[in-house]
N, C-alpha and C positions, 0 to 999 in steps of 0.2 A: 227672255230666257229668265227664268224666275228659280230661284233656288229656294228651297225650303231647308233651313237646319234643325233639328230636333235635338234638343238637350235631355239627355238621359242621366240619370245619377247613376254611375258605375258601380258603387259602394256606397254602403252607409256606415258611418262611424271610422274614425281615425285607422285603429286597427285592423279592419278587414280592408282597407285601403292599400295596406303594405303588399309589395309583391312578394313572392317567394324568394327571388335572387336577392331582394334587400334582407329578408329574415335571415338568407344564408351569410349575407354579408356582414350583417350586424353581427351575429353570434361569432363570427369567425374574427372579427375586429377585437369582442370583448375577450375572448380567449386568446388572440395574440396579446394582447393587452395585459390580459394576466399572467401568462408564462414571462412575458419582459419583465414584469414586476418583480416575479418570482425570483427569475435569474439576477436581477440586480439586487434584489434582498440577499441572496445568497453569497454573491462577490462582495456586496458590502460588508456583512457578518464575517466573512473570512478576513477581509482587509482590517476590520475592527480587531478581531480577535489576535492578528498578527502586531498591529500597534500596541494592544495591552501588552503582549508577551514582551514586545520590543522594550516597551516603558519600564514594565519590569524586570528585566534582565539589567537595564541601566541603571534603576534604583537600586538593586543588588550591588551590582558593580559597584556604584558610588559608597553604599554602605560597608561594602567589603575594605574597598580604599582607605575609608575613613577608620574603620577597623583596624588596619593594619597599620597606619600612622600613628594613632592612638596607643595600640598595644606595644610598639617600641618602648615608649615611655612606662606605659602601665606595669608590663610583665617585669621590667627593671625591678619594681618596687614588689610585686606580688609573689614572683617565684620565688627569693629569696625566703619569704616569709612563709610560703608552702613549703619548701625544702626544711626550713626551720621546724615546721610542726611535725614532721616525720622524725627530725632529731628528737624533739622534745617527747613525743612517743615514747621513742628508746627509753629516753630518760626517766619517764613514768615508769616503765615496764621494768627496768633496771634499780627502781628506787633509788636515782641519782638526784637528790633533791637541791642540793647547790647548783650542779650545772643547769637543772630546770630552770631554778629561780632566775641566774642569769640569762638563759636564753629568752624564757618569758618576758623579761625587761625589755630587752633588745628587740624583740618581735613587738612588742608593744608600742614600743617608739617608732617602729617602721609602720606600724597597722596606723599610727595618728597620722603619717605622711598621706595615707590614702585620701583624707579628706580635702588634701590641696591641689589634688591630680584634677586638670580642666577636663571635663566630659563634654564642652559646648561644641557642636559641630557633630556630635554622634547622632545618629538616628534614635528615636524614641526606644526601640527595642533592644538595641544596644546599650543605651544609658540604663535602661530597666536592669540589663544583665548586670553591668557592672556595677551599679549601686547595689543590686543585691549581693553581690559577690562581696562588696568592701563592708556592708553591714554583717555578714557572716563572718567573716575574718574580724571584724571589730570586735562582734559579740562574743568569739574565742577567744581571743584574746584577752580580753576583758574577763571572761570566765577563770582563765588562768593567772590573772593578775589576782582576782578576789581568791581564788582556790591558794595561791602562794601565801595569802595572807590568813586563810582559815585554816590550812592544812587539814582540808576535809579530802573525801575519797575522789578521786578525780574518776570522770566520765569520758571514757576514750570514743564512745559513739560519735561524740560531737565532730570529733577529729575529722572520721569517716564520712560525716556526712557533708562536711565542708570541703573535702576531697572529691566528693562526686559533684559539687555545685562547682568547683576548679575546672573539672574534667568537662560537664557540661559548656561552659564558658569556651574553653579551648575548642572543643567539638563545634561550636557554632561558627566560629572561624573556618573551620574544614568544610563545614556544610554550605557555608555563602561561597567559598572557593570552587565548590562542586557544580551549585546552581549557575554562575556566571561563566562557566566553561563548555 
């Protein structure tokens, strides 16, 4: 018994040798891999956003806590100055220059104390706001001291601008409180 084996090439080239079920399986595998990667990317983006939001809220909470601790000391100095500025404004309108001069001198001394308030530990945003408010208070007080000496006409508009800045500072505290709750 003799067997003859004839070898024929069934296909030519690699691509023509792949069976249709292999093509379907390969395409299905690629689509499955794509959707799996897409789902994983969506989940990881969601987790990343959640972590960023949590970190931001934590940072705002720390900033708020630091601001509250700082404000206890700071507002003890700034609040009387701001209250006195309203009184000073009344003295200017009434032309009561003796009382004006005495209160300006007192406020000027309190404004000097603002330089001694420690702002370390505050975030750079809060520190900038505090430094800006301090500079404006000191500039207004210097303006009044110079006016006291020069007996010129007083510009009350700077008082209104300073009051706006003070309200902005106090509103920043409220905004921080709302953003962490």
